[in-house]
N, C-alpha and C positions, 0 to 999 in steps of 0.2 A: 627335438626332444621336448617332451611335455613335462612340466613340473607340476607335481600334485601338491595341493595344499591340504594340510590336516584340518579337519573341522574341529573347532573347539566347542565344548559344551557351553551352553548359555547360563550355567549356574555359577554362583559365586562360591568361593571356598571359605568365606569368613564365618566366624562363630556368631550365631544369633544371640543378640543381647537384649531382646525385648523383655525377657522374663527376669533379667538381672536385678532390677529394683525390688521385685517381689521376694527374691531369694535373700537379698541383703536385709530387708526389713524383717523377714522371718528369722534369720540368724540373730539379728539385733534383739528382737523380742525374746527369743529363746535364752540368750545370755543374760538379759536383764532379769528374767524370771528365775533362772537357776543359780545365779551367782549370789553368794552370801558374802557380804563385806565384813571385814574384821571390825568388831564393835568395841573392843576393850583394849586400851593401852595399859599393859601390866606395869604397875608401880612397885610390885613386890616380886621376890624371886620364889619360884615354886619348883622344887625337885620332888617329884612324886615318889611315894613309898612303893615298894614292889609288892605284888600280890599274885597268888597262884590262881584263885578262882574268881574271875571277873566276868561281868556281863555288860554288854554294850547297850546304851539307851538308843532306841530307834527314833523317837520323836524329839529332836533337838529343840524344837520351838517351845516345848513345855519346860525347858531347863533354864534355871537362873543360876549363875555361878557366883560363888563367894571364894575369894582368894585369901589365903592366910600364909604369911611367910615374912621373912626379913625385908624391910623396905630397901629399895634400890636407891643409893645415894650417888652423887656425882663422883667420878673417878673410880668407877667399878667397886665402890665400897658398899657394904651392907649395914643397915641400921637395925633397930629393934623390930620385933615381930609385930606386924600390922595386919589389919583386915581391910580388904578392898572389895567393894561391890560396884559393879559397872566400872566407871572411870574414877570413882572417888574413894579416897582413903577414909576410913571411919575412925573418928576420934572418940565418940561416945558410943559405948556398946548398946545403950538403950535405943539409939537411932536404928539399929539393925531391925528391931521389932517393927517399927513403923514402916520402914522401907519394904520389908518382906511381906508385911500385912497388905500394903497397897498392891504389891505384885500379885499376891494371892487373890485379891479381889478382882484384878484384871483377868487372871487365868486361874480358875478354881482347880485345875489339874496340875498345878505347878509342882515341879520337882526341883529341889535345891541341891545343887552339886557342890560339895566342898572340895576345893582344890588346895590341899594343904601341903606345905613344905615338910619334908620328913624330919627336919630338925626344929620344928616350931614348938613353942611352949604349949604343953597340954592344957594348962589353965585357960588360955585364950580360946582354945578350941571348945572347951567345956562351956565357957561363957557364951560363945556364939551359938552352941547347941541349945542352951537355955533360952536365949532370945528367940531362936527359931521356934521353940516349943511354945513360948508365950504368944508368938505371932500366929500360931495355928498351922504353920508350914511343917507338917509332919512327914512329908515324903522327902527324905534326905538320902543322898548317896555320897560316896567318897570316890574321887577320881584317883586312879592308881596307874602304874605301868605294869605290864605283864612281866612276871618273873621268868627268867630264861633258865 
């Protein structure tokens, strides 16, 4: 009785990995280019006021944020209403003018977005608006949450 042997194909069944480094580097570059890192550590609390008619800003790179709200203290306590630009709390309202003027010189199409807590003192908001006017940053918007 003759035993027949099955012929096996001479190809390997493994996954080709020669293009793997190219794919890895393309993914790495993609994520490096598209990822936006969180830039600001909030030191004030901001609960946005509700609004019905809102419009989304498409060019986020042109926007500089000013946060106005009660200062966050240790132990989940809240302090007085403060103004924060980038990572710094502003003690002197006059410094808002110079900071925002410098930002305007870097980006002439600058939009200033005020992120104001709904319970903030209106006098501070008015002072910030006056300083922005003196700095020449006249493109201002207010961040809100959509009213349901």
